[in-house]
N, C-alpha and C positions, 0 to 999 in steps of 0.2 A: 722692333717692339718687344718689351718687356710682357711676361707670362701674366704676371701678375695685375700688372696695367687692365690684359683684355682679359685676366677675371672679373675685375672689378666693376670696370664695365659692360659684360655681360649680365651681371648679378644684378647691377644698377638698371637694364635694359627690361631684363625679367620683372623686377619690383615694378616696375612703370607699368608692364602691364598686366598684372594684377593689379594697380590700382583701377585702371580705366577701367581694370571689369568688373572689380568692389565696385563701381560708381555705376556702373550699367546695372549692379545687382538692387542697390539700392533703389534708383529710379523704378525699377523693373518692382520693389516693391510697393514702392508708392502709389504704381500706377495699379498693382492688384488693389491693395487699402481702399483707391475711390474705383472700387470697378464696381457693378450689380451684382450682391451672391448668387442669383438666380444664374447668372451668365454661365458661370462654372459647373453648378449643375446640368445644364441645358449642352455643354460639350463635352459632358460624361469625362470631365476633369478632378481632380482633389479639388479641398475645399479652398474657397480663399482663405483661412485662415491659413491653412496647410501651405497653400503658394506662396504668401508673406511669412511665413516663419521660415521655410525652404530659404526665399529669398534673401532676406537679411542674414541668414546664421552664413548662408556663403558669402555675400558681401562679407561678414565679419572674420571669417576663415582667410579671404583673401589678400583681407588688411594684415592679419597678422601674418601670415605665411608660411602658412600651416604645411608641411611637407605632400601629406597624403589630400587632406582637407582638400587645399586649392583644389588637384584636378577636379576632387566631385563638383567644388562651388562652380567653377567652369562648365562641367558639363549642364549644371540645373541651371546656370543664365542662359547656357545657349539654347535649350529645353525651352524655356518663355519666350525668349523674342522670338525665335526662328520656328514655334507648332505649336507653343498653348496662346500667346498674343494675338497672333494674327486667327487664331479657330473664336477666341470671343470677338476678335474685331468684326470679324463677317459677322455673327451673331448679335449681337451690339447693332449694327446696321442694316440688320433687317435681310442680310443674306445666307441665313442658314439656321439651322432648329431641327426640331424635329423631326 
């Protein structure tokens, strides 16, 4: 197997992963934009506008494949999906609060 073929395939796989995570970033930004503003205040999180901007910028950074910003973007997207969103969902469903 040719080394250049292996490097090319690896590059395409990495770009595919970035594309999938960017898609999740844009879906998350849409979900944040359609969520009530006061849920973020009750959760003690940054405001709705800040989370929308963070996820949107992260999505674009992942699409562009910017070297350092892709890692920052992946962390922001993961933080939203595995920490912020579940807490907001609990608050909106009446399972949490002040």
